[in-house]
C-alpha positions as CSV (number, residue, x, y, z in Angstrom):
1,M,0.0,0.0,0.0
2,E,2.9,2.3,0.7
3,S,3.9,2.5,-3.0
4,L,0.3,3.3,-3.9
5,E,0.3,6.1,-1.4
6,T,3.6,7.4,-2.9
7,D,2.0,7.2,-6.3
8,I,-1.0,9.2,-5.2
9,K,1.2,11.8,-3.6
10,Q,3.1,12.2,-6.8
11,L,-0.2,12.4,-8.7
12,I,-1.4,15.2,-6.4
13,I,1.8,17.1,-7.0
14,D,1.7,16.7,-10.8
15,T,-2.0,17.3,-11.2
16,L,-2.2,20.4,-9.0
17,N,1.3,21.8,-10.0
18,L,2.6,21.7,-6.5
19,E,6.2,21.7,-7.5
20,E,7.2,23.4,-4.2
21,I,6.1,20.3,-2.3
22,S,7.9,16.9,-2.3
23,V,6.3,13.5,-1.9
24,D,8.0,13.2,1.6
25,E,6.3,16.4,2.8
26,I,2.8,15.0,2.3
27,E,1.6,13.0,5.3
28,S,-0.5,10.0,4.4
29,E,-3.0,10.6,7.2
30,A,-3.2,14.4,6.9
31,A,-6.3,16.1,5.6
32,L,-6.1,17.1,1.9
33,F,-8.8,19.8,2.0
34,G,-9.6,22.7,4.3
35,N,-7.3,24.6,6.6
36,D,-5.5,21.4,7.7
37,G,-2.9,19.4,5.8
38,L,-2.5,20.5,2.2
39,G,-5.4,23.0,2.2
40,L,-6.8,22.0,-1.2
41,D,-10.1,23.6,-2.4
42,S,-13.1,22.4,-4.4
43,I,-11.4,23.2,-7.8
44,D,-8.4,21.0,-6.7
45,A,-10.9,18.3,-5.7
46,L,-12.4,18.3,-9.2
47,E,-9.0,18.1,-10.9
48,L,-7.7,15.4,-8.5
49,G,-10.9,13.4,-8.9
50,L,-10.5,13.4,-12.7
51,A,-6.8,12.5,-12.4
52,V,-7.7,9.6,-10.0
53,K,-10.4,8.4,-12.3
54,K,-8.1,8.5,-15.4
55,R,-5.1,6.9,-13.6
56,Y,-6.8,4.2,-11.6
57,G,-10.0,3.6,-13.5
58,V,-12.2,4.0,-10.4
59,V,-15.8,5.3,-10.6
60,L,-16.4,8.5,-8.8
61,S,-19.8,10.0,-8.0
62,A,-20.2,13.6,-6.9
63,E,-23.6,12.7,-5.4
64,N,-22.0,10.0,-3.2
65,E,-21.4,11.5,0.3
66,A,-18.8,8.8,0.9
67,M,-16.6,10.5,-1.7
68,R,-15.8,13.2,0.8
69,E,-14.5,10.5,3.2
70,H,-12.5,8.7,0.5
71,F,-10.7,12.0,-0.4
72,Y,-10.0,13.0,3.2
73,S,-6.3,11.9,3.1
74,V,-3.8,10.1,0.9
75,A,-4.3,7.0,3.1
76,S,-8.1,7.0,2.7
77,L,-7.8,7.6,-1.0
78,A,-5.4,4.6,-1.3
79,T,-7.8,2.4,0.6
80,F,-10.7,3.5,-1.7
81,I,-8.6,2.9,-4.9
82,K,-7.6,-0.5,-3.6
83,S,-11.2,-1.5,-2.9
84,Q,-12.3,-0.4,-6.4
85,N,-9.3,-1.8,-8.3
86,P,-7.5,-4.6,-6.6
87,A,-4.7,-4.5,-9.2
88,H,-3.4,-1.4,-7.4
89,S,-3.1,-3.0,-4.0
90,A,0.8,-3.1,-4.2
């Protein structure tokens, strides 16, 4: 799972053009949105959601309240991706 988390961190950096942040600076359990953690916003969420869908082939639904929980942190996103696409469980 650690390599999946690292891959997600790099995806976040690449997708959102966060060149000033390294993979090591993103904590797996830290919040991605709001005032904590990375402090991403709703536009970032849309871009990240599209990138995750494209990279991992997972189905995302804006109407699904659980999406908020899945996108809480890198760790929760990795768990979600693994549950939707077992090929990414490494």
